[in-house]
C-alpha positions in Angstrom: 118.2 97.4 127.7 117.4 95.1 130.7 118.3 91.5 130.8 115.7 89.7 128.7 115.3 86.2 130.1 112.5 83.8 130.6 111.6 83.5 134.3 109.4 81.2 136.4 105.9 80.8 134.9 103.7 80.3 138.0 100.9 82.8 137.9 102.4 84.6 134.8 100.4 87.1 132.8 103.2 89.2 131.4 105.2 88.5 128.2 107.7 90.3 126.1 107.7 90.5 122.3 111.4 90.6 121.6 112.8 91.8 118.2 116.4 90.7 117.3 118.8 91.8 114.6 122.1 90.2 113.9 121.6 87.7 116.7 121.2 90.4 119.3 118.1 91.8 121.1 117.4 95.2 119.6 114.0 96.2 121.0 111.1 94.7 123.0 107.6 95.5 124.2 106.2 94.1 127.4 102.5 93.1 127.4 100.2 92.5 130.3 98.0 90.0 128.6 95.1 90.7 130.9 94.7 94.1 129.3 97.0 94.5 126.3 95.7 91.9 123.9 91.9 92.2 124.2 90.9 89.8 121.4 92.8 87.0 123.0 91.7 87.6 126.5 88.1 87.9 125.4 88.3 84.7 123.4 89.7 82.8 126.4 87.0 84.2 128.7 84.3 83.2 126.1 85.6 79.7 125.8 85.5 79.4 129.6 82.0 80.8 129.8 80.9 78.3 127.1 81.8 75.4 129.4 80.7 77.0 132.7 77.9 79.6 132.1 77.0 79.1 135.8 80.2 81.0 136.8 79.1 84.3 135.3 80.5 87.2 137.3 83.1 85.1 139.2 86.7 86.3 139.2 89.3 84.4 137.1 93.0 84.6 136.6 95.2 84.3 133.5 98.2 82.0 133.4 100.7 81.9 130.6 103.0 79.1 129.6 105.8 79.3 127.0 105.9 76.3 124.7 109.6 76.2 124.0 109.7 73.9 121.0 107.3 75.9 118.9 107.6 79.4 120.3 103.8 79.4 120.9 102.2 80.5 124.1 99.5 78.6 126.0 96.9 80.8 127.8 94.8 79.3 130.6 91.8 80.7 132.5 91.6 79.6 136.1 89.1 80.6 138.8 90.6 82.9 141.3 91.5 81.1 144.6 89.9 77.9 143.2 86.5 79.6 142.9 83.2 78.0 144.1 83.8 74.5 145.3 87.6 74.8 144.9 87.5 74.1 141.1 90.7 72.6 140.0 92.4 72.9 136.6 91.9 75.4 133.8 88.4 76.4 132.8 89.6 76.9 129.2 92.9 77.2 127.3 94.0 78.8 124.0 97.2 78.0 122.2 98.4 81.2 120.7 100.7 80.8 117.6 103.8 82.9 117.4 102.4 84.5 114.3 99.7 86.2 116.4 102.4 88.6 117.7 103.8 89.5 114.3 101.9 92.8 114.0 103.2 93.9 117.5 106.7 92.8 116.5 106.5 95.0 113.4 105.4 98.0 115.4 108.3 97.4 117.8 110.8 97.3 115.0 109.3 100.4 113.4 109.4 102.3 116.6 113.0 101.3 117.1 113.8 102.4 113.5 115.3 99.1 112.7 116.1 98.6 109.0 116.7 95.3 107.2 115.6 91.8 108.3 114.6 91.2 111.9 113.5 88.1 113.9 111.1 88.1 116.8 110.1 85.8 119.6 108.0 85.8 122.8 109.2 85.3 126.4 106.9 84.7 129.4 107.7 86.5 132.7 106.5 86.1 136.3 104.7 89.2 137.6 107.6 90.0 140.0 110.2 89.7 137.3 112.8 92.6 137.1 111.8 93.3 133.5 108.2 94.0 134.6 109.3 96.5 137.2 111.7 98.1 134.7 109.0 98.5 132.1 106.6 100.0 134.6 109.3 102.5 135.6 109.8 103.5 131.9 106.1 104.3 131.6 106.1 106.8 134.5 105.7 110.5 133.7 106.8 113.0 136.4 104.0 115.3 135.3 101.3 112.8 136.0 100.4 110.6 138.9 98.5 107.6 137.6 96.2 105.6 139.9 96.1 102.3 138.2 94.2 99.5 139.9 95.3 95.9 139.5 93.3 94.5 136.6 90.5 92.2 137.7 89.1 89.6 135.3 85.5 88.4 135.7 83.7 85.6 133.9 81.4 87.2 131.2 77.7 87.1 131.2 74.9 88.1 128.9 75.4 85.3 126.5 72.8 82.9 125.2 73.7 79.2 125.8 73.9 76.8 122.9 73.5 77.6 119.2 71.0 80.0 117.6 67.6 78.4 117.2 66.1 77.7 113.7 67.6 76.7 110.4 70.7 78.6 109.1 72.0 78.9 105.6 75.8 78.7 105.3 77.0 81.3 102.8 80.7 80.7 103.3 82.0 77.7 105.2 85.2 78.0 107.3 86.7 76.1 110.1 87.2 77.5 113.5 85.3 78.4 116.6 84.0 81.9 115.8 81.0 82.2 113.4 79.0 85.2 112.0 75.3 84.8 111.7 73.2 87.5 110.0 69.5 87.8 110.7 67.9 87.9 107.2 66.8 91.6 107.5 70.2 92.8 108.5 71.9 90.8 105.7 69.6 92.2 103.1 70.2 95.7 104.3 73.9 95.2 104.0 73.6 93.7 100.5 71.3 96.4 99.3 73.7 99.1 100.4 76.6 97.3 98.7 74.7 96.7 95.5 73.8 100.4 95.2 77.3 101.8 96.0 79.8 102.7 93.3 82.0 105.5 94.6 82.0 106.0 98.4 83.0 103.6 101.2 80.3 103.3 103.9 80.5 101.7 107.3 78.1 100.5 110.0 77.8 99.2 113.5 75.9 95.9 114.0 74.1 95.1 117.2 73.1 91.7 118.4 73.9 88.9 120.8 76.3 86.0 121.2 75.5 82.3 121.5 78.1 80.2 123.2 78.7 76.5 123.0 81.7 74.2 123.3 81.5 73.7 119.5 81.2 77.3 118.3 80.8 81.0 119.2 78.0 82.4 117.1 77.9 86.2 116.8 74.4 87.1 115.7 73.8 90.4 114.0 70.2 91.0 114.8 69.1 94.6 114.2 69.1 97.1 111.4 72.6 98.5 110.9 73.6 101.8 112.4 75.6 103.8 109.8 78.7 105.7 110.9 78.6 109.4 109.9 81.7 111.2 108.5 83.6 112.1 105.4 84.2 109.3 102.9 85.8 108.7 99.5 86.3 105.7 97.2 88.7 103.9 99.6 88.5 105.8 102.9 86.2 106.8 105.7 86.8 109.3 108.5 84.5 109.3 111.5 85.2 111.7 114.4 85.6 110.4 117.9 82.5 112.3 119.2 80.3 110.7 116.6 81.7 107.2 117.3 81.1 107.7 121.0 77.5 108.8 120.5 76.7 105.7 118.4 78.5 103.4 120.7 76.4 104.7 123.6 73.4 104.0 121.4 74.4 100.4 120.7 76.1 99.8 124.0 77.2 96.3 125.0 75.2 94.8 122.1 78.0 95.9 119.7 79.0 92.7 117.8 80.0 93.9 114.3 81.8 96.6 112.3 80.7 96.4 108.7 82.0 98.3 105.6 82.3 98.3 101.8 85.3 98.0 99.5 85.7 99.5 96.0 86.4 97.1 93.1 89.7 98.8 92.3 92.0 101.3 93.9 94.6 103.0 91.6 94.1 100.3 89.1 94.6 97.4 91.5 91.8 94.9 92.0 90.4 94.7 95.5 88.8 91.9 97.5 86.6 91.8 100.5 89.6 91.3 102.8 90.8 93.7 105.5 93.4 96.3 104.6 96.0 97.4 107.1 93.7 100.3 108.2 90.8 97.8 108.5 92.9 95.7 110.8 93.6 98.7 113.0 89.8 99.5 113.2 89.0 95.9 113.9 91.5 95.8 116.8 90.1 99.1 118.3 86.4 98.1 118.0 87.2 94.7 119.5 89.0 96.4 122.4 86.0 98.6 123.1 83.2 96.0 123.0 82.8 93.4 125.8 81.4 91.0 123.2 83.3 89.2 120.4 83.3 91.4 117.3 83.1 90.3 113.6 84.1 92.3 110.5 81.8 91.8 107.5 83.1 93.3 104.2 81.2 93.6 100.9 82.2 94.9 97.5 80.7 97.9 95.6 78.0 96.6 93.2 77.5 93.2 95.0 74.8 91.2 93.4 72.4 90.9 96.3 70.7 87.8 94.8 74.0 86.0 94.6 76.8 87.7 96.5 79.2 84.9 96.0 82.8 85.9 96.8 81.9 89.6 97.0 81.1 89.2 100.7 83.3 87.8 103.5 83.5 88.1 107.2 86.6 88.2 109.4 87.2 87.9 113.2 89.9 87.3 115.7 90.8 83.7 116.6 93.9 82.8 118.5 95.0 86.5 118.1 94.9 86.4 114.3 92.4 88.3 112.2 91.1 85.6 109.8 88.1 84.7 107.6 85.3 83.0 109.5 82.1 81.2 108.6 79.2 83.3 107.4 75.6 82.1 108.0 72.2 83.7 107.5 69.0 82.8 109.4 
């Protein structure tokens, strides 16, 4: 185990999720936050684009700062080399709570086969820190030669400025920056499918666009939903990779949603339209594939399409946490 210490932060984009037991470091995982935590990096880029849509396509760099008192991490987006006109200061920042790394810490503890109670924390490292070089060496495989280019971050484009036009009905109100907006036809298709279902989970991809403003990021599901093929049961769906790849090519960079249904009960236990552990894994993977922010609508079997109430909810990543977000229809 290398020496796990916090090093100078200037230009930092690496951090370690460190798991301790009995007051000693037992395991860790090093993350390059430019590539290894897609929901967070994407959110930061979107917040930057909301304030400066004119910088689409420009290179930007990530800087991390450890907030010692709370254990949180501050992520900042800066233009590379000052950018056009020598722009000073961060374009946007996101304060990432320590809780955002809990799922990664759990996987680290599981991989290390740690039993009993564990604690975890996060340490920020400079790119030239010894721990970064040590981790890279551990990933090398003598049977393969990997040609990995240095990650380059560019300001996103393809977003619509401002909020979606026209009146919107708020179905479920929630605080936060990320919002889900259904076009009426797509929402009715989703509710019709939920209302008719009683014994088989179903899932869909939703295509649309994203409206960015300083106040909110509105993910708009515009088109008829594309159903994922595969085997399904009351509480599971299996879609093969080749089928997923084919549909993703069809939807392309307009992928903004993964939608699915939940049964009312599983093995006698009442269910809600909230993500399961497997749902969270799918949400992470879909979010990592799509260049756009992705939302996760869930509806219950037998939903009353005229009055869905609490049988429908939408989740998305904010500050690295998968949480319920506002649902609107227009």
